[in-house]
N, C-alpha and C positions, 0 to 999 in steps of 0.2 A: 504494500500500500504506500502510495506516495505521500510525502510529508508536505507537499506544496499546498499553499493556501490560495484560495480564490481571492482576487482583489475585492475589497468591500465596495459595494455600490454607494454606500453612504459617505465614506471618507473620500475627499478629493473629487467627488463627482461635481460636475458643473451645476451651479444652481439654475433653476428655471425662472424666467421672468415672464410675467403675464403680459398679454397684449395691452391691457389697461395701464400697467406700469410703463411699458415701452412708449405708449402714446402720451402718457403724462410727461415723460422726459422730453419727447419730441416737442410737445406743445409748450413746455416751459422754455425751451431754447428758442422757439419761434417767438414767444412773448418777449424774450430779451432782444429780439431783432435779428437773430441769426437765421440763415437758411439751413435746412436740414435735408439730407438725402435719405430716402428709404427705398427698399427694393419692392417692386410691384408684386402683388399677389392677387390672383384671381383673373378671370377672363372678361370682366364686364367692360373694359375699355379697349378691347381689341377692335381694330387692328392698330390703333395708335400706340397703345401701351401694352407690352407683352409681359405676362406673368413670369416671375423668377428670372427674367432676362434683362429687363429694363429697370433703371433706378429713376425715381421721381424726386426732383428738388422742390421742397415745400418752402414757401416764403411767407413772411407776415402779410396780412391783408392790407390793401391800399384802398383808396376811394374808388378806383376803377375795377377792383377785384370782383365785385358782385354785379355782374352783368351777363346777359346771355352769351354763351360760347366759351366762357371761362371754365377752367378745370379747377375744382376746389375740393378740399378735405372737409367733410361735414360729419357731424355726429348725429345719427338718426336713431330711431328706436331699436334697430337691429344691430347697431354698432357703428364703426367708422367706415365711410366710403369715400373714394376719390372718383368723382363723376363730374360731368359737364353740366353747367347751368343751362337748362333748356328754355324756361319761361320764368318771368317774374311778374306776379300779379299785383295789382293795387292792394294795399293792405299788408304787403310784405311776404306773402306766401311764395315760396320758390320751388320750382320743379326741377329735379335733377334726373339725368339719365346717363348711363354709361354708353359709350360709343358701340359697345358690343351687345347691347340690350335692344332688341327690336321693339319690345312692348312694355317692359317693366320701367316704372318711374318711381322716384322717391320724392316726398314733399318735406320741406323744412322751412324754417324761418331764419332771418339773417343771423341771429345770435348763435345758431347751430353751425354756421360756417366758420371754420377755425383757421384755415390757411388756404393759400392759392398755390397750385402747381405752376412753376415758371420755367421748368426745364425737364427734359427727359434724356437720360444718358443711355444710349444703345451701343454697348461695346465701347469703341473709341469715339463714337459720334455723339455730338450734342445736338438735340433738337430744342431750340430755345423759343421762347414766346416771341412771336413776331417773324419767325423764319418762314420760309415758303411752305415747308411741310406742316408746320403748326397752323398756318393760315388756312391751308387746304382742309385739314382735319376740322378746324373750327367753323369754316364757312361752307365747305362743299360736301361734307359728309351728310347723306340724306336724312331728313327727319321723318320721312314717310315710312311707316313700319314695314310695308311689304317690300319696298325697294331696299331698305336697310337689311332686311332678313335675307333677300336674294344675294346681295353683295357679301354679307357675312358667310353665307353658305359657300360661295365661290372661294372666298379667302381661306376658310377653314379646310376646304377640300384640296386646295392647291398650294398657295403660298405658305400657309402655316406649316404644312407638312414638309415643305422644302426648306424650312428654317427662316423664313422672312417674317 
């Protein structure tokens, strides 16, 4: 019988951090005026932002941040989302939708918007707010659900599989 001991999983094991703690840290840095990079997770912003492959730069809100077409970090009932502002209604109700969501929308109010996405890092390339690709995604990506669904189908069946 071997005298070797198995390493303890309790000692020296990396501590786990909750999503809430991570976002508390991110939001406190943004409140101090810093920009913070986070890795994208989820497919709701395809094809503009790709899960686990792109990093998103979150910046403090400005007066121009809350307007249609802008990508924002919001805290809604089901958690944190980074989605595009689709509509702002009188009275302050804001409708968000991910670029990869043909039908699903989220509603929030201005105080639930916590930061603005101002840059996406894709490998060595930076897609900055105001760049040609950013402008195309903001202004040309279709808002009609059927057309959006058809384009997403083609993207997921071809370009996404090829690594784009």
